[in-house]
C-alpha positions in Angstrom: -6.3 2.1 33.7 -3.8 3.7 32.5 -2.3 1.0 31.5 -6.1 -0.6 29.8 -6.5 3.3 27.2 -2.7 3.3 26.5 -3.0 0.4 24.7 -6.7 1.1 23.5 -4.6 4.0 22.5 -1.9 1.6 20.2 -4.6 -0.4 18.9 -6.7 1.9 17.3 -4.9 2.4 14.1 -5.2 -0.9 14.1 -8.5 -1.3 14.3 -8.9 2.0 11.7 -7.0 0.2 8.8 -8.7 -2.8 9.2 -11.9 -1.2 8.1 -10.7 0.8 6.1 -9.6 -2.5 4.4 -13.8 -3.5 4.9 -15.3 -0.5 3.4 -13.6 -0.7 0.5 -13.9 -4.3 -0.2 -17.7 -4.0 0.2 -17.6 -1.2 -0.9 -16.2 -3.2 -4.1 -18.9 -6.0 -3.4 -21.2 -4.0 -4.2 -19.4 -2.7 -7.2 -19.4 -6.3 -9.2 -23.0 -6.7 -8.4 -24.2 -3.7 -10.2 -21.3 -4.0 -13.0 -22.5 -7.7 -14.0 -25.5 -7.1 -13.2 -25.3 -4.2 -16.0 -23.2 -6.8 -18.1 -26.0 -9.8 -18.0 -28.1 -7.2 -18.9 -26.1 -6.1 -22.2 -25.9 -2.2 -20.6 -23.7 -1.1 -21.5 -24.0 2.9 -21.2 -23.9 1.5 -17.2 -21.0 -0.8 -18.0 -19.1 2.3 -19.5 -19.3 4.4 -16.3 -17.3 2.6 -14.3 -14.9 2.5 -17.3 -11.9 5.2 -15.9 -11.9 8.0 -18.0 -7.7 8.0 -18.3 -8.4 4.1 -20.1 -10.7 4.5 -22.8 -13.3 7.2 -23.1 -16.5 6.3 -22.8 -17.2 7.0 -26.8 -14.2 4.5 -27.7 -16.3 1.7 -24.9 -19.5 2.2 -26.4 -17.9 1.7 -29.5 -16.6 -1.5 -27.8 -20.5 -3.3 -26.8 -22.2 -1.7 -30.2 -24.7 -4.2 -32.1 -24.1 -6.9 -29.5 -25.7 -8.6 -27.3 -24.4 -10.1 -23.3 -25.9 -14.3 -22.7 -23.8 -14.7 -20.0 -21.3 -13.3 -18.1 -19.1 -15.5 -15.1 -16.4 -14.7 -12.5 -14.3 -17.4 -13.2 -11.1 -16.0 -10.8 -10.4 -12.6 -8.2 -7.1 -11.8 -7.2 -6.7 -9.4 -4.5 -3.7 -7.0 -3.0 -2.4 -6.6 -0.7 -2.8 -3.1 0.2 -6.5 -4.3 -1.0 -6.0 -1.1 -4.0 -6.4 -3.3 -6.6 -8.6 -6.3 -7.5 -7.8 -8.8 -11.0 -10.3 -11.0 -12.4 -10.9 -13.8 -15.1 -14.1 -13.3 -17.1 -15.5 -15.7 -19.5 -18.6 -14.5 -21.3 -20.6 -15.5 -24.5 -22.0 -12.6 -27.1 -23.3 -12.5 -30.4 -22.9 -9.8 -33.1 -27.1 -8.3 -33.2 -26.6 -8.5 -37.5 -25.0 -12.4 -37.3 -27.0 -14.4 -33.8 -23.7 -16.8 -33.8 -22.5 -17.0 -30.0 -19.4 -17.1 -29.3 -17.3 -17.1 -26.0 -14.0 -15.8 -25.0 -11.8 -15.4 -21.9 -9.9 -12.1 -20.3 -8.7 -10.6 -17.7 -10.0 -7.4 -16.3 -8.3 -5.0 -13.1 -9.8 -3.3 -11.0 -8.9 -0.1 -9.2 -10.0 2.0 -5.3 -9.5 4.9 -6.2 -9.0 7.1 -2.8 -9.7 9.8 -3.6 -13.3 9.3 -5.6 -14.2 6.1 -2.9 -15.4 4.2 -6.2 -13.5 0.8 -7.9 -12.9 1.8 -11.5 -11.7 -0.6 -14.2 -8.4 -0.3 -15.7 -9.3 -2.2 -18.6 -11.3 -1.4 -20.8 -13.5 -4.4 -22.7 -11.8 -6.3 -24.2 -12.1 -7.4 -28.7 -15.4 -8.7 -29.0 -14.6 -10.4 -31.9 
């Protein structure tokens, strides 16, 4: 019995770390679902809430999406860091400017980082320069 208690106490921190990583990745999945829906709906107000404020201000973020509509938004690839604190995604988006009606395609990388103090994932790279 004593050996079993010792074994449980030794394994407990390992289990907690695994649960914590699992919770981070579940939060990532929920965040990505919301972000992708917002992109597909061209809800740039919501999209810009996900950008790390120190990387890009809200006004600058909204300006990048000015006069534009997203047609499609697809994640082509995902790389997760070992510590599960950073995720890099390769994105393909189709879009057009409302005054031009010419659909364009762009492929770019975006980097997400988990902010432990706020328990949230934030986009470390602002939106690309759409031309």
